[in-house]
Structure formats: C-alpha cells, structure tokens
N, C-alpha and C positions, 0 to 999 in steps of 0.2 A: 504494500500500500504506500503510495507516494507521500502521504502525510506523516508517516512514521517509519523511518528507516535509519539504519546505522551504517556508516561507511568507515572503512579502515583507510586512512590516508597514507598512501605510499609515495614518498617524495622521489623515489627512484623510478616511478612510472608516470606516464602522461595522464593528465586530468581527463576524465570522460565527461562529455557534454551531451545533451539531448536536443533534438530539433523539434520535439513535440511536447505538449503540455498535458495530454491525457494519454494514459498508458506509459508514462515516463518511467514508472517503476519497473515495468517489463523491459523497456529499452535499456535501462541501467543494468538490470540483471543479465540480459543477453550480452551487452558490451563487456561487463566484468567477467562473465563466463568465458567469452572468447579471448579476452586479454590474459586472464589469470588461470584459466583451466578449470575453474569451479567456483561456485557460490554457495552460500548457506542462506536459505530463506526460511523464515519461521512464520508461515502464513496464518497461523492460529493466534499470533500475538499482534494486536491491532488496536485501533481506537474505534469506539462506537460512533456511527454516523448515520444520517438519514440521506439516502441517495435521492437525488433529483428534487431536493427542496429548492424552491425558487428564491428564497431569501438566504443570503450568505453562501459560504462554501464555493465549490467549483461552479455550480449553476449560476450563482450571483455574479461571480467573477467573469463568466463567459457570456452573460447577458440573457440567461434563462435556460429552460429545459431543452427547447428545440435546438438552439445553437450548440449546446453541449452534446446532444445526441448526434448532430451532424458532424461535429468535430471528431467524435468517437468513431464514426463510420470512416472518415478520411484517415484518421490515425491508424485504424485497423488495417487499412489497405497499405499504408506506409510500413507498418510493422511486418506484414506478410511479405511485402516486396523486399525489404531489407534483410529479414532473418529467416525467410523460407520455412523449412519444417522445424525450426526451433520453437515456433509459436503456432497456435491454432486459434482462429477467430471462432467465437461461439455466440449465439444469440442467448441472452439471459433475461429473465423476467424479474423486474423490480416492482414490488407492490402489486396492485390489482391489475393494472393495464399498461404498464410500461415495459416494452421489449426493446432492448438495445444491444449493441455489440460489446463483448468483453474479450479478453485474451486469456488463453491458457498456455502454459509452458509445456513443452515436450520434455518430460523428465527422463526420457530414454535417449535424448540427443547425445551423440558422441562427436567429439572433435576428431577429424581425420588426422592421423599422425603425419608430420611433415616427412616426406621421403628424403633421405640423405642424397646430396648431390654427388654425382660420380665424376 
C-alpha cells in the first residue's frame, strides 16, 4: 500500500522513481525486485481506509471518483506494458457498485539469470 511502506536506503544504489501516482507501490516493488533480486512485502500490515471516498484521500487529490478510476485504468495499462507477466490486472469490487482495476503481483516470477559472456 502506497500510504504505508518502509524503504531501506542504499547509498550505493541509484534512487528509484515512479512515473505514476496510482499503483506506485507495485511499481516500486517491481523496480526493487528487478534491481535487488527480491523484496519483502507484508500485505497484511496496512492502514484502514475507505476506498473511493470523494472527500480527502486519493479521490480528493485526483478530483473525484471518476478521475481516479480513469487514472487507474491508464496506470494498469502502463504497468502491464512495463512489467509484463510480473503483474496481472484484475477487476475488483469496492463497496456495493464500484468495479475498478487493481494489480496483483506474480509471486512465481523469476528473474532470468544473466548468461556469462564468452
């Protein structure tokens, strides 16, 4: 979850930045995994939030529920294009009648070993 994360700062490695504001936690996870060879996510430790509240939070910041949902659709496509089968887009139901895109990580993804040059 983007609102609650811990990063280990390594001065010997380049800083990782993201180009998106929704699903940025998945972006960081994929980038750190590719850079460092692994990550530890504790998905059950988080803050309690109300998704798609129009006042405050990410919906308030983005201008409402519809702009947030539209941005999620665009960012879902960016994530799939950039990370391929590391991520999987899924339609998720929030509340009684809100269906929108979410991202799932492929926990079986393996980095291909680099072949030694001859």
